[in-house]
Structures are given as structure tokens and as C-alpha cells.
N, C-alpha and C positions, 0 to 999 in steps of 0.2 A: 269872699275867698277865705277858707279856714286854714289855719296852720296845722300841719300834720305833726302829731306827737306820738312817737313809737311807744309800744307797750314793753314792759319788762319781759324778756323771752322765757324766764323761768327754767323749766326743764328742757327747753329746746336749744340750750346753749351748746355750741360745738366744743369738742376737746381737741386741742392742738398740741403737737409734740415738737419740741425744739432741741436740737443737739448743740450744746454749748462748746464742744471741743474745737479749740483753735479760733474762736470768735473773740474779738475785742470786747471787754466788759461793758463799756459805755454804749457802744452801738447795739449790742445785744439787749441791754436793759431798755433802751428806747423802743426797740421793736416789741419787746414783751409788754411794756407799759401800754403801747398803742393797742395791742391785741386785747389786753385786759379791759381797756376803756371802751373798745368797740369802734375805734377810729377808722378801721379798715372796712367798715360796713357803710353802705349808702344811706342807712337810716340813722347814722350817728347823731346823737343829741347830748350835749354836755350834762344836762340835769337828769338823764335817764340812763340807767346801767344796762347797756346793750352788749357788753363784752363777753368773751368766751373764757373757758378754762384753759390754762396753759400749763403743760408739763415740761419741765426742763431737765434734761439728763446730761451727764458728764460735766457737772458743775466744777469739778476739781481741775478740769483741763481748760478752763476759760483763760483767755490771754490778757495779761496786763502789759501795756506798752511802756516803753521807756524804762525809767527806774522806779516805777510805782510799786513794784514788789517789795522794795526795802524802804522807800520814802513815804508812801501813802500811809497815813495813820487813821485808825478808827477810834473815836472817843467814846468812852462809857463813863457815866457819872452816877455814883451811888446815892447822892443826895446829902452825904455828910461832908464836913470840911476835909479838904485834901483827898476827896474821894474820886478824883478824875484819873482814869486809866487810859493810856494811849497805847494801842496795840498795832504793830505794823501789819500790812496786808499779808505778808508771808506767814505770819503766825496765825492769822485768821484763816487763811487757806489750809494750813496744816490741821488746825483744830476743828473748824466747821466750814468745809468747802462750799456749802450751799449758802452761807451767810453773805458772801461777797455779792452774789446775784440778788438776794433778798433785799439787802440794804440799798443797792443801786436802784432797784425797781421801786422800792417804797418811796424814795425821794422824788420819783418822777410821777407819782400818782397824786390826785387831789388830797389836800389835807383836811378831810371832813369824813362824815359817816359813809359817804358813797365810796371814797377812796379806801377806807378800811374794808368795806364789803368786797371791793374789787381785789384787794390784796389777798383775801382769803381764798380766792380761786387760783392762786399761783402755787404750783407744786414743784419743788426743786429737789433733785436727787444728785448725790455726788457721783455715783457710778452710772452705768448704762442700763441698769435694771430699775423698773418702777412698777408699783402695784396697780396701775390703772389700765391694764390691757383689756379688761372687760368693757371699758368705755370706748375702745377702738379709736385712740387719738390719731388724727391725721397729721402728717408732717407739714409744718408751717414753712412758708418760703421766707428765707432771710435775704432781704435785698440790700 
């Protein structure tokens, strides 16, 4: 008996569209990470990249539960002494609304070259418009 090893789908990847309006950030990020990894497919294999492209719209309307809007902090370090900057989630949402989703999804992907390759297939947009209409993205089911 031989073990089945799936091939990289290449140009056959599906394009999926997710509307983030009113969705809790963590639950949405888990669903996006699973779609990028390909865990929704029966041929999933952790060492082969079988995931799809994911387009997220309305990133500015994602929901943060509790008091995370003011209490959740995002850290950035410049590399210099006293170069740590802590920015609240409300400021990140005002300046770069797509960054909330990007940072949450990046933390849920593998920390290797495969995870970086998967992360490049994530497209996040603050509003309802996106430039990927030619790819005909299908609406993904958020369960």
C-alpha cells in the first residue's frame, strides 16, 4: 500500500471571498488560516501547500469583543534601545484597518517558508471594493 501525497495545485487554486463585517476577529482569523492552509479539503497534507486564495473585504468593520478595542496592544520593535512601540487596537484600526486581520492570521499559520508562501495568498481590503473581480471569487461559508 502506498501513501497518497497530493501535488501542489498551482494555477488550479480557488479564489474565495469573505466579508468580515460584524465577524469576531479571532474566529474569522481561524477560518481564513484554515482556508489558506487547505484544511477544508479532503486531500489536506501538512507538508504540501494545497490552500486557496482568500480575499477579505470590509476589514474595517471586523468586531473586537469585550474591551479589546482599548486594551489590546500591538508591539513593534525597531531594534534599537528603547525602540519598543505599543499601539492600541483602536489606533491600528484607524490607521491600517487591514492590519488587524493580517496580524491575526499570520500568527495562526506555520512559522516556516510554507507559512510565508500561504500568507502571500491573503488579500485584505478595508472597504467593500477589491480588484480581484476577474478571478471570480466565490463566497466562502463562515461557520
